[in-house]
Structure formats: C-alpha cells, structure tokens
TORVEX-383972 format. One record per residue (C-alpha): residue in three letters; x, y, z. Coordinates in steps of 0.1 Angstrom, whole numbers, plus 5000, padded with zeros to 4 digits. Layout:
BEGIN
> ALA|X|Y|Z .
...
//
This chain:
BEGIN
> UNK|5261|8987|6872 .
> UNK|5274|9018|6855 .
> UNK|5262|9009|6821 .
> UNK|5226|9009|6833 .
> UNK|5229|9046|6837 .
> UNK|5216|9061|6804 .
> UNK|5235|9093|6805 .
> UNK|5267|9076|6815 .
> UNK|5264|9053|6785 .
> UNK|5258|9083|6762 .
> UNK|5288|9102|6776 .
> UNK|5309|9071|6773 .
> UNK|5299|9067|6736 .
> UNK|5311|9103|6729 .
> UNK|5344|9095|6746 .
> UNK|5349|9062|6728 .
> UNK|5343|9077|6694 .
> UNK|5363|9108|6701 .
> UNK|5393|9089|6714 .
> UNK|5391|9063|6687 .
> UNK|5394|9091|6662 .
> UNK|5423|9105|6682 .
> UNK|5441|9072|6679 .
> UNK|5436|9070|6642 .
> UNK|5447|9106|6637 .
> UNK|5478|9103|6659 .
> UNK|5489|9071|6641 .
> UNK|5484|9089|6608 .
> UNK|5507|9117|6620 .
> UNK|5533|9093|6633 .
> UNK|5533|9073|6601 .
> UNK|5537|9105|6580 .
> UNK|5564|9121|6602 .
> UNK|5584|9092|6614 .
> UNK|5578|9062|6591 .
> UNK|5575|9077|6556 .
> UNK|5603|9063|6535 .
> UNK|5613|9098|6522 .
> UNK|5617|9111|6558 .
> UNK|5648|9103|6579 .
> UNK|5635|9109|6613 .
> UNK|5659|9116|6642 .
> UNK|5652|9121|6679 .
> UNK|5656|9158|6674 .
> UNK|5630|9158|6645 .
> UNK|5606|9138|6667 .
> UNK|5611|9162|6696 .
> UNK|5606|9192|6673 .
> UNK|5573|9177|6660 .
> UNK|5561|9171|6695 .
> UNK|5570|9207|6705 .
> UNK|5551|9221|6675 .
> UNK|5520|9200|6683 .
> UNK|5520|9201|6721 .
> UNK|5537|9232|6734 .
> UNK|5509|9256|6722 .
> UNK|5486|9238|6746 .
> UNK|5503|9257|6774 .
> UNK|5484|9287|6759 .
> UNK|5453|9269|6749 .
> UNK|5449|9249|6781 .
> UNK|5441|9279|6804 .
> UNK|5415|9292|6780 .
> UNK|5400|9257|6777 .
> UNK|5395|9255|6814 .
> UNK|5379|9289|6818 .
> UNK|5356|9284|6789 .
> UNK|5347|9249|6801 .
> UNK|5335|9264|6833 .
> UNK|5312|9287|6814 .
> UNK|5302|9269|6782 .
> UNK|5277|9240|6782 .
> UNK|5300|9210|6780 .
> UNK|5277|9190|6758 .
> UNK|5279|9218|6732 .
> UNK|5317|9216|6734 .
> UNK|5315|9179|6724 .
> UNK|5290|9186|6696 .
> UNK|5308|9215|6679 .
> UNK|5343|9206|6689 .
> UNK|5342|9172|6672 .
> UNK|5324|9187|6642 .
> UNK|5352|9212|6639 .
> UNK|5378|9185|6642 .
> UNK|5362|9164|6614 .
> UNK|5365|9194|6591 .
> UNK|5401|9202|6601 .
> UNK|5411|9165|6597 .
> UNK|5397|9166|6562 .
> UNK|5419|9196|6555 .
> UNK|5449|9177|6568 .
> UNK|5442|9148|6544 .
> UNK|5442|9173|6515 .
> UNK|5475|9187|6526 .
> UNK|5490|9152|6527 .
> UNK|5477|9145|6492 .
> UNK|5491|9177|6480 .
> UNK|5526|9172|6495 .
> UNK|5522|9205|6513 .
> UNK|5551|9221|6532 .
> UNK|5558|9207|6566 .
> UNK|5549|9239|6584 .
> UNK|5514|9240|6568 .
> UNK|5509|9203|6577 .
> UNK|5519|9210|6613 .
> UNK|5496|9240|6615 .
> UNK|5466|9219|6604 .
> UNK|5475|9191|6628 .
> UNK|5479|9216|6656 .
> UNK|5444|9229|6650 .
> UNK|5429|9194|6652 .
> UNK|5447|9185|6684 .
> UNK|5442|9219|6700 .
> UNK|5404|9213|6700 .
> UNK|5412|9180|6716 .
> UNK|5421|9199|6748 .
> UNK|5385|9212|6752 .
> UNK|5370|9178|6745 .
> UNK|5391|9156|6768 .
> UNK|5390|9181|6797 .
> UNK|5353|9184|6792 .
> UNK|5348|9147|6793 .
> UNK|5367|9144|6826 .
> UNK|5349|9174|6842 .
> UNK|5315|9160|6831 .
> UNK|5318|9126|6846 .
> UNK|5306|9135|6881 .
> UNK|5274|9149|6866 .
> UNK|5263|9114|6853 .
> UNK|5274|9091|6882 .
> UNK|5271|9094|6920 .
> UNK|5300|9099|6943 .
> UNK|5300|9062|6955 .
> UNK|5306|9050|6919 .
> UNK|5331|9077|6909 .
> UNK|5362|9055|6913 .
> UNK|5346|9027|6892 .
> UNK|5335|9053|6866 .
> UNK|5371|9066|6864 .
> UNK|5383|9031|6859 .
> UNK|5358|9023|6832 .
> UNK|5354|9056|6813 .
> UNK|5389|9070|6808 .
> UNK|5404|9035|6804 .
> UNK|5377|9026|6779 .
> UNK|5386|9058|6760 .
> UNK|5423|9049|6761 .
> UNK|5414|9014|6748 .
> UNK|5393|9030|6721 .
> UNK|5423|9052|6711 .
> UNK|5444|9021|6710 .
> UNK|5418|9003|6689 .
> UNK|5417|9033|6666 .
> UNK|5454|9033|6664 .
> UNK|5454|8996|6656 .
> UNK|5428|9002|6629 .
> UNK|5450|9030|6615 .
> UNK|5481|9007|6615 .
> UNK|5462|8980|6596 .
> UNK|5448|9005|6571 .
> UNK|5482|9021|6566 .
> UNK|5499|8987|6560 .
> UNK|5472|8976|6535 .
> UNK|5467|9008|6516 .
> UNK|5500|9026|6523 .
> UNK|5482|9060|6521 .
> UNK|5485|9084|6549 .
> UNK|5456|9106|6536 .
> UNK|5432|9076|6537 .
> UNK|5440|9071|6574 .
> UNK|5434|9108|6582 .
> UNK|5400|9106|6564 .
> UNK|5391|9077|6586 .
> UNK|5398|9098|6617 .
> UNK|5376|9126|6602 .
> UNK|5347|9102|6599 .
> UNK|5350|9091|6635 .
> UNK|5351|9127|6647 .
> UNK|5319|9133|6629 .
> UNK|5303|9103|6645 .
> UNK|5314|9115|6680 .
> UNK|5297|9149|6672 .
> UNK|5265|9132|6663 .
> UNK|5266|9109|6694 .
> UNK|5267|9140|6717 .
> UNK|5232|9149|6705 .
> UNK|5218|9121|6727 .
> UNK|5228|9141|6759 .
> UNK|5205|9169|6772 .
> UNK|5222|9202|6766 .
> UNK|5223|9213|6802 .
> UNK|5230|9180|6818 .
> UNK|5268|9181|6819 .
> UNK|5271|9215|6835 .
> UNK|5285|9238|6845 .
> UNK|5259|9252|6869 .
> UNK|5243|9281|6851 .
> UNK|5245|9303|6883 .
> UNK|5283|9300|6882 .
> UNK|5286|9310|6845 .
> UNK|5297|9345|6834 .
> UNK|5278|9352|6802 .
> UNK|5294|9367|6772 .
> UNK|5325|9358|6753 .
> UNK|5342|9391|6759 .
> UNK|5337|9388|6796 .
> UNK|5351|9352|6794 .
> UNK|5382|9364|6776 .
> UNK|5388|9392|6800 .
> UNK|5384|9369|6830 .
> UNK|5408|9342|6816 .
> UNK|5439|9354|6836 .
> UNK|5419|9359|6867 .
> UNK|5401|9326|6863 .
> UNK|5435|9308|6858 .
> UNK|5449|9325|6889 .
> UNK|5419|9314|6909 .
> UNK|5423|9278|6897 .
> UNK|5460|9278|6907 .
> UNK|5451|9292|6941 .
> UNK|5423|9266|6945 .
> UNK|5448|9239|6936 .
> UNK|5473|9253|6962 .
> UNK|5445|9249|6988 .
> UNK|5435|9215|6976 .
> UNK|5467|9196|6986 .
> UNK|5456|9161|6976 .
> UNK|5450|9172|6940 .
> UNK|5483|9190|6939 .
> UNK|5502|9159|6952 .
> UNK|5488|9135|6926 .
> UNK|5493|9161|6898 .
> UNK|5529|9163|6907 .
> UNK|5533|9126|6907 .
> UNK|5514|9121|6875 .
> UNK|5534|9148|6857 .
> UNK|5567|9131|6865 .
> UNK|5553|9098|6854 .
> UNK|5541|9114|6822 .
> UNK|5577|9127|6817 .
> UNK|5590|9091|6820 .
> UNK|5563|9078|6796 .
> UNK|5572|9105|6770 .
> UNK|5610|9097|6771 .
> UNK|5603|9060|6767 .
> UNK|5579|9067|6738 .
> UNK|5605|9086|6718 .
> UNK|5630|9058|6725 .
> UNK|5605|9032|6713 .
> UNK|5598|9052|6681 .
> UNK|5635|9052|6673 .
> UNK|5640|9015|6681 .
> UNK|5611|9006|6659 .
> UNK|5622|9029|6631 .
> UNK|5659|9019|6630 .
> UNK|5673|8993|6655 .
> UNK|5646|8967|6650 .
> UNK|5635|8973|6615 .
> UNK|5666|8984|6596 .
> UNK|5677|8949|6586 .
> UNK|5687|8936|6552 .
> UNK|5656|8927|6531 .
> UNK|5632|8946|6553 .
> UNK|5612|8977|6545 .
> UNK|5623|8998|6575 .
> UNK|5591|9019|6574 .
> UNK|5566|8991|6571 .
> UNK|5584|8967|6594 .
> UNK|5589|8993|6620 .
> UNK|5553|9005|6619 .
> UNK|5541|8970|6624 .
> UNK|5563|8966|6655 .
> UNK|5551|8999|6669 .
> UNK|5515|8988|6663 .
> UNK|5521|8956|6682 .
> UNK|5537|8977|6711 .
> UNK|5507|9000|6712 .
> UNK|5483|8970|6713 .
> UNK|5501|8954|6742 .
> UNK|5502|8987|6760 .
> UNK|5465|8988|6755 .
> UNK|5462|8955|6772 .
> UNK|5480|8971|6802 .
> UNK|5454|8999|6802 .
> UNK|5427|8973|6804 .
> UNK|5444|8955|6833 .
> UNK|5447|8988|6851 .
> UNK|5410|8993|6848 .
> UNK|5403|8959|6864 .
> UNK|5429|8962|6891 .
> UNK|5427|8999|6902 .
> UNK|5393|8999|6920 .
> UNK|5403|8967|6939 .
> UNK|5438|8981|6947 .
> UNK|5425|9016|6958 .
> UNK|5400|9000|6981 .
> UNK|5427|8980|6999 .
> UNK|5457|9003|6997 .
> UNK|5443|9038|6994 .
> UNK|5448|9062|6965 .
> UNK|5483|9074|6974 .
> UNK|5496|9039|6981 .
> UNK|5484|9026|6948 .
> UNK|5504|9054|6930 .
> UNK|5534|9043|6951 .
> UNK|5529|9007|6939 .
> UNK|5526|9018|6903 .
> UNK|5557|9040|6903 .
> UNK|5578|9015|6923 .
> UNK|5568|8987|6899 .
> UNK|5579|9008|6869 .
> UNK|5612|9017|6887 .
> UNK|5621|8981|6891 .
> UNK|5608|8964|6859 .
> UNK|5615|8992|6834 .
> UNK|5653|8988|6835 .
> UNK|5651|8950|6838 .
> UNK|5631|8948|6807 .
> UNK|5644|8978|6788 .
> UNK|5682|8975|6790 .
> UNK|5685|8945|6767 .
> UNK|5669|8967|6739 .
> UNK|5653|8936|6724 .
> UNK|5618|8935|6710 .
> UNK|5604|8908|6733 .
> UNK|5613|8922|6767 .
> UNK|5605|8957|6755 .
> UNK|5570|8946|6745 .
> UNK|5565|8932|6781 .
> UNK|5577|8966|6793 .
> UNK|5550|8982|6772 .
> UNK|5524|8962|6790 .
> UNK|5538|8971|6824 .
> UNK|5540|9008|6816 .
> UNK|5505|9008|6802 .
> UNK|5492|8992|6835 .
> UNK|5511|9015|6859 .
> UNK|5506|9047|6839 .
> UNK|5468|9041|6835 .
> UNK|5465|9029|6871 .
> UNK|5481|9061|6884 .
> UNK|5460|9082|6860 .
> UNK|5427|9067|6871 .
> UNK|5436|9075|6907 .
> UNK|5447|9110|6898 .
> UNK|5414|9117|6880 .
> UNK|5394|9104|6909 .
> UNK|5413|9125|6935 .
> UNK|5408|9157|6914 .
> UNK|5371|9150|6908 .
> UNK|5364|9142|6945 .
> UNK|5384|9171|6960 .
> UNK|5381|9200|6936 .
> UNK|5349|9221|6936 .
> UNK|5328|9217|6905 .
> UNK|5331|9254|6896 .
> UNK|5369|9250|6893 .
> UNK|5370|9215|6879 .
> UNK|5373|9225|6843 .
> UNK|5402|9248|6850 .
> UNK|5420|9222|6871 .
> UNK|5416|9195|6844 .
> UNK|5429|9220|6818 .
> UNK|5459|9227|6840 .
> UNK|5463|9189|6842 .
> UNK|5464|9187|6804 .
> UNK|5490|9216|6802 .
> UNK|5513|9198|6827 .
> UNK|5508|9165|6807 .
> UNK|5519|9181|6775 .
> UNK|5548|9201|6789 .
> UNK|5561|9170|6806 .
> UNK|5558|9150|6773 .
> UNK|5576|9177|6753 .
> UNK|5603|9181|6779 .
> UNK|5608|9144|6779 .
> UNK|5611|9144|6741 .
> UNK|5637|9172|6743 .
> UNK|5657|9153|6769 .
> UNK|5655|9121|6749 .
> UNK|5667|9139|6718 .
> UNK|5698|9149|6737 .
> UNK|5704|9114|6751 .
> UNK|5694|9090|6724 .
> UNK|5718|9078|6697 .
> UNK|5704|9074|6661 .
> UNK|5693|9038|6667 .
> UNK|5675|9046|6700 .
> UNK|5696|9024|6723 .
> UNK|5705|9046|6754 .
> UNK|5712|9028|6788 .
> UNK|5716|9062|6804 .
> UNK|5680|9072|6794 .
> UNK|5666|9040|6808 .
> UNK|5684|9044|6841 .
> UNK|5673|9081|6844 .
> UNK|5637|9072|6839 .
> UNK|5639|9044|6865 .
> UNK|5653|9069|6890 .
> UNK|5625|9093|6884 .
> UNK|5599|9065|6889 .
> UNK|5616|9057|6922 .
> UNK|5616|9094|6932 .
> UNK|5578|9095|6926 .
> UNK|5573|9064|6948 .
> UNK|5594|9080|6976 .
> UNK|5575|9113|6973 .
> UNK|5541|9097|6976 .
> UNK|5551|9076|7007 .
> UNK|5555|9108|7026 .
> UNK|5517|9113|7029 .
> UNK|5492|9094|7050 .
> UNK|5468|9069|7034 .
> UNK|5442|9086|7012 .
//
C-alpha cells in the first residue's frame, strides 16, 4: 500500500496543498478576468489572458528543468511555495486597489511561473519515494490526487466567491494554502528527492551558463528515448483539444447559459462553471481507478488509444447540442480520458528517461502543455462566436482526438 510509505505520504501532502492552492488561485483569476460584472470578456480577451500567463513558460520551462536537475527538489518545494504565498498576497492587494490590468497580470504571472518549478519537481521526485513496481500506481494516485485537490480548491474558491463576492478574499485563501504547502515540505529530508549530488554542477553562474547546453542535451535524450517522445506528442495534441474546449466552456457559462432575463450572468455562469469543474474532477478520480487496471491489460499505448478514441466519439455527440446537461457529461468524459492519458504519459517518461535528465524532460513537458493550451485558446478565439456555440470547433477537436488514436495505433504494445 503506497500510503504506508512515509516519504510518499509527505510528498503527497506537499502536492495536495500546492495544487489545492493552485485551484483556488486559478478560480480567483478566472472570476476576476471573465466573470466580473464590469468586464465583458470575449474569446479574444480570454486567449490574450492565457497568452500573458502561459507563453512566458516557454522561457521559464527550460531553466526550471536545468535547475531542477541541480537544486535539491525539497528546497524547491519549500522556498517556491513560500514565494508564491508572498506573491499571491501582492495579487490580492492589487485586486483591492483596482490596479491596471498589466500590473495584475504581471503579479499573476510571477505566481504561476514558480508553479513550473514545483509541479515539474513533484513529478521528477516521485521515483525517489516509490519502487519501480509501484510506479504506475503512484502515478495514478499522486498526480490524480493533486488534480482532485486542485478541483477541490477550485470548488472552495467558487463557494467563497459566491458567498463573499470578493476576488481578493479568494486570492488570500490561495496564499494561505501555499504557505501550508511550504511548511509541509519540511517533513521531507533535504537530500531525499534528489537529484544525485554527483550529477549536480555547483554554482548558479555555472547553471545559467549551462542552460542552453542542458536543454539541448534534454532534447537529444528525448530524441533517443522514442517511447517518451511518442506519448509527449499524443499528450500535447490532447492538451490542445482540452484547451479549446475549456475556452468554449468559459464562453458558454459566461453568456449562452447564464445571460437570461432575471439572472446575474456573472454569478450564474460562475456557478455553472464550478459544477463543470467538479464533474470533471470526478472524471479525474475515475481515471485514477481505471488506469492501472487498463494499462495492465491493454498496455500503455493502447490505453492512450482508448482514451483518445473515446473522446473523438463522445465529444461531438455530447457537445454539439450546446446544452448544459450533455456538456456536463462531456466534462466527466474529458476529465477521465485526459487524466488517464496523462497518468500513462507520466509513467512512460519516468520509467524510460534517465534520472539525470528527468527534470529537463518534465519541464519540456510543461512547456509543450502550455504552448498547446495557448495555441488552442488562439484558435478558439478565431472560431468561437460571442456566445461560445461553434459546431466547427467541436468537429475540429473530435478529428484531432481521432488523429491521436490513429497515431498511437502505429506502435507495438508497450
């Protein structure tokens, strides 16, 4: 039983608190940018916000990977979460002071940039606290539990926002949870999570100078490690689909389903979005239960095929009516298939990539994730009408899911 492993429990506690704080903070940002009554959000505005917050990770990500392969990962969790707590407090002050949008985005960017180090470090650390035989199970439990924690944090933020109707209070709640995550990391021994000290290049200046070389080495290693490259390709395309559908759901909640006579569009839409997030979280939980069983019987590649093919079939069937009830079912399905594919992708990377490269590969993973999400938001901004109803976007996403399934069937069982 994984929970009997003391260090695994402690690492899991750091993940749960960190990602719960992420969920709170992300909902606070969404509520402020999309659902504030004074803001008339459009697909283009949402895409611009995502670009401001996520595209810089293309620069931060490589540095995160190189540094994670040199810094003690436990210290990253300690100081990274402490820094995020302080920065989130600054964001709350900016919201209270009605600061210019650019200053708000700069503060939010600083918080979420540190997140790249923490999440990549959590994934890279997992093989240090469980044995190889239980790695698939650990990848089902740990990242999925973190996603559920983020969902729970988001749900808590939705509830707080609906009761208090104050974005700053929600941001402060996130700051408190970041502080708790920082304190929880103190239960882990400083050197336990790696990397191996013999593989570390000491000195910050040396680290910065070696960033370009380290990134190139990571890309070359990924090129040699074909299983990891395959699943990263599949997961990036699935992330693109998820991003496009997320923007569509935001617009539907903000306008099509909430903009009715007698309703507060902001409050009603936020409640619908919160329900969708919760149902998607149930899909994440289902993926955690199903994935170890499915991988044992189908293999890692075939499980990704099943996930992507399921989305290709059910997503248009449930999405094209553009009605809340079937779309909420679609949220569950997409939560299940996306998390199921992610668990498998994490496991393939952890089991096939050398430990000395693992931080860099997971950071590249994050970069691809964010670039795919921003690209999807840009495409959605071009295709979505103001109310969010776009059959062409739904069909396009379905075809991409089908292409992923076809791509993964080309390779033997793994």
